[in-house]
N, CA, C and O of each residue as an XYZ file, in Angstrom:
296
protein
N     101.658    104.071     85.564
C     102.010    105.309     84.916
C     103.422    105.157     84.334
O     104.333    104.707     85.029
N     103.598    105.519     83.095
C     104.921    105.419     82.473
C     105.751    106.635     82.862
O     105.196    107.670     83.231
N     107.076    106.522     82.784
C     107.937    107.650     83.177
C     107.623    108.947     82.444
O     107.784    110.024     83.018
N     107.176    108.872     81.185
C     106.905    110.103     80.449
C     105.582    110.742     80.835
O     105.383    111.933     80.596
N     104.670    109.972     81.430
C     103.398    110.556     81.848
C     103.374    110.864     83.339
O     102.411    111.437     83.850
N     104.435    110.481     84.027
C     104.543    110.765     85.460
C     104.724    112.271     85.669
O     105.427    112.910     84.886
N     104.118    112.846     86.687
C     104.323    114.274     86.960
C     105.810    114.578     87.182
O     106.546    113.746     87.714
N     106.233    115.750     86.780
C     107.636    116.149     86.894
C     108.143    116.024     88.327
O     109.265    115.568     88.549
N     107.335    116.420     89.292
C     107.753    116.338     90.700
C     108.072    114.898     91.090
O     109.017    114.657     91.841
N     107.299    113.944     90.591
C     107.553    112.533     90.892
C     108.840    112.054     90.226
O     109.594    111.278     90.814
N     109.090    112.513     89.007
C     110.303    112.090     88.296
C     111.562    112.667     88.926
O     112.624    112.050     88.846
N     111.469    113.837     89.550
C     112.638    114.497     90.125
C     112.821    114.216     91.611
O     113.830    114.608     92.198
N     111.870    113.551     92.210
C     111.918    113.278     93.649
C     113.151    112.424     93.980
O     113.415    111.438     93.292
N     113.900    112.786     95.014
C     115.091    111.994     95.372
C     114.717    110.566     95.757
O     113.657    110.316     96.332
N     115.611    109.641     95.429
C     115.377    108.233     95.730
C     116.263    107.732     96.864
O     116.059    106.627     97.367
N     117.236    108.529     97.267
C     118.141    108.121     98.343
C     118.519    109.347     99.169
O     118.317    110.482     98.739
N     119.066    109.107    100.355
C     119.491    110.219    101.202
C     120.593    111.039    100.526
O     120.695    112.245    100.750
N     121.404    110.396     99.711
C     122.465    111.112     99.003
C     121.886    112.149     98.043
O     122.522    113.169     97.775
N     120.691    111.896     97.528
C     120.027    112.816     96.605
C     119.175    113.853     97.340
O     118.722    114.821     96.729
N     118.955    113.665     98.623
C     118.094    114.552     99.410
C     118.854    115.838     99.708
O     119.830    115.815    100.459
N     118.434    116.934     99.147
C     119.172    118.195     99.218
C     118.554    119.129    100.251
O     117.332    119.194    100.392
N     119.407    119.849    100.969
C     118.926    120.926    101.813
C     118.811    120.636    103.291
O     118.494    121.533    104.071
N     119.061    119.412    103.692
C     118.937    119.072    105.111
C     120.192    118.356    105.597
O     120.107    117.411    106.382
N     121.339    118.800    105.139
C     122.589    118.121    105.476
C     122.862    118.108    106.980
O     123.585    117.239    107.465
N     122.294    119.057    107.721
C     122.474    119.053    109.175
C     121.761    117.870    109.824
O     122.022    117.553    110.985
N     120.862    117.214    109.086
C     120.165    116.028    109.591
C     120.594    114.747    108.900
O     120.782    113.718    109.549
N     120.750    114.810    107.582
C     120.986    113.586    106.811
C     122.406    113.457    106.280
O     122.732    112.452    105.648
N     123.249    114.438    106.518
C     124.636    114.369    106.063
C     125.408    113.307    106.837
O     124.975    112.856    107.898
N     126.553    112.917    106.292
C     127.393    111.896    106.921
C     127.723    112.305    108.355
O     128.197    113.412    108.608
N     127.463    111.390    109.284
C     127.752    111.619    110.691
C     126.679    112.387    111.449
O     126.807    112.585    112.657
N     125.643    112.817    110.780
C     124.576    113.587    111.429
C     123.508    112.654    111.999
O     123.510    111.461    111.696
N     122.587    113.185    112.827
C     121.656    112.330    113.578
C     120.884    111.288    112.759
O     120.922    110.102    113.087
N     120.201    111.706    111.721
C     119.390    110.758    110.966
C     120.279    109.780    110.204
O     119.954    108.597    110.097
N     121.366    110.257    109.691
C     122.324    109.388    109.000
C     122.793    108.278    109.944
O     122.835    107.108    109.564
N     123.145    108.655    111.169
C     123.629    107.683    112.152
C     122.539    106.677    112.515
O     122.815    105.484    112.642
N     121.303    107.150    112.683
C     120.207    106.230    113.004
C     120.015    105.203    111.898
O     119.828    104.018    112.171
N     120.060    105.659    110.651
C     119.887    104.739    109.533
C     121.073    103.790    109.410
O     120.898    102.600    109.149
N     122.260    104.310    109.597
C     123.467    103.487    109.514
C     123.437    102.373    110.552
O     123.840    101.244    110.271
N     122.964    102.689    111.743
C     122.907    101.716    112.837
C     121.598    100.937    112.867
O     121.383    100.106    113.749
N     120.724    101.209    111.899
C     119.394    100.579    111.840
C     118.673    100.727    113.173
O     118.081     99.776    113.685
N     118.731    101.926    113.721
C     118.111    102.221    115.016
C     117.203    103.442    114.891
O     117.357    104.422    115.620
N     116.262    103.367    113.963
C     115.345    104.487    113.744
C     114.170    104.350    114.704
O     113.508    103.313    114.747
N     113.922    105.396    115.466
C     112.820    105.418    116.416
C     111.719    106.309    115.864
O     111.886    106.926    114.812
N     110.622    106.377    116.551
C     109.534    107.225    116.093
C     109.982    108.675    116.083
O     110.805    109.090    116.899
N     109.435    109.433    115.156
C     109.790    110.848    115.053
C     108.640    111.602    114.412
O     107.776    111.020    113.756
N     108.652    112.895    114.615
C     107.663    113.769    113.996
C     108.412    114.677    113.036
O     109.355    115.369    113.420
N     107.978    114.664    111.780
C     108.546    115.559    110.777
C     107.566    116.714    110.627
O     106.403    116.510    110.279
N     108.031    117.900    110.885
C     107.157    119.068    110.892
C     107.730    120.125    109.963
O     108.944    120.322    109.912
N     106.862    120.800    109.232
C     107.300    121.885    108.363
C     106.225    122.217    107.351
O     105.208    121.530    107.259
N     106.457    123.280    106.587
C     105.474    123.697    105.591
C     105.387    122.690    104.443
O     106.284    121.865    104.265
N     104.310    122.761    103.672
C     104.145    121.852    102.539
C     105.292    122.010    101.537
O     105.797    123.108    101.307
N     105.682    120.883    100.955
C     106.647    120.925     99.870
C     108.114    120.904    100.260
O     108.975    121.062     99.394
N     108.429    120.715    101.541
C     109.835    120.743    101.946
C     110.469    119.349    101.957
O     111.679    119.232    102.147
N     109.678    118.292    101.758
C     110.232    116.955    101.646
C     109.977    116.019    102.810
O     110.651    114.996    102.932
N     109.027    116.340    103.661
C     108.756    115.486    104.823
C     108.323    114.089    104.393
O     108.849    113.095    104.894
N     107.376    114.007    103.478
C     106.878    112.708    103.032
C     107.948    111.957    102.259
O     108.096    110.746    102.422
N     108.689    112.660    101.426
C     109.775    112.017    100.681
C     110.803    111.434    101.634
O     111.254    110.304    101.444
N     111.175    112.188    102.652
C     112.134    111.703    103.640
C     111.579    110.486    104.374
O     112.299    109.513    104.594
N     110.313    110.536    104.752
C     109.685    109.411    105.450
C     109.674    108.166    104.560
O     109.925    107.064    105.047
N     109.388    108.323    103.274
C     109.409    107.193    102.338
C     110.811    106.589    102.242
O     110.965    105.368    102.225
N     111.831    107.448    102.179
C     113.206    106.962    102.083
C     113.615    106.218    103.354
O     114.290    105.192    103.284
N     113.212    106.730    104.505
C     113.527    106.055    105.771
C     112.865    104.683    105.799
O     113.499    103.693    106.164
N     111.595    104.621    105.415
C     110.876    103.341    105.403
C     111.541    102.357    104.448
O     111.726    101.190    104.790
N     111.898    102.816    103.264
C     112.539    101.935    102.283
C     113.882    101.441    102.809
O     114.211    100.263    102.666
N     114.651    102.326    103.411
C     115.980    101.959    103.919
C     115.892    100.924    105.036
O     116.747    100.046    105.148
N     114.870    101.031    105.845
C     114.730    100.118    106.986
C     113.859     98.898    106.666
O     113.652     98.036    107.520
N     113.354     98.833    105.433
C     112.523     97.690    105.042
C     111.154     97.701    105.668
O     110.531     96.650    105.816
N     110.678     98.862    106.037
C     109.360     98.979    106.666
C     108.318     99.422    105.646
O     108.646    100.000    104.610
N     107.086     99.144    105.955
C     105.971     99.553    105.108
C     105.677    101.022    105.370
O     105.708    101.469    106.516
N     105.390    101.776    104.310
C     105.058    103.187    104.444
C     103.601    103.381    104.062
O     103.168    102.946    102.995
N     102.854    104.028    104.929
C     101.455    104.344    104.661
C     101.309    105.848    104.809
O     101.507    106.390    105.897
N     100.964    106.522    103.727
C     100.807    107.977    103.758
C      99.400    108.327    104.240
O      98.412    107.803    103.726
N      99.321    109.195    105.208
C      98.049    109.708    105.713
C      98.063    111.205    105.532
O      99.103    111.848    105.671
N      96.925    111.750    105.226
C      96.887    113.181    104.974
C      95.723    113.810    105.705
O      95.520    115.021    105.617
């Protein structure tokens, strides 16, 4: 899919934690998830919330940052 035919949501989706808006209490500098990623010590976790809040996007970013494979299940 070319960038111009990609859905708008895909084009605007954050690509890094710095672009991830709205969860600074978790991903901000010095916060729990930030520290886990910084120390490369990410453990299993459950991301819970209503549709559209960024759970899958956050999971993809964590996987990319840690060099792990991401498999989306629905």
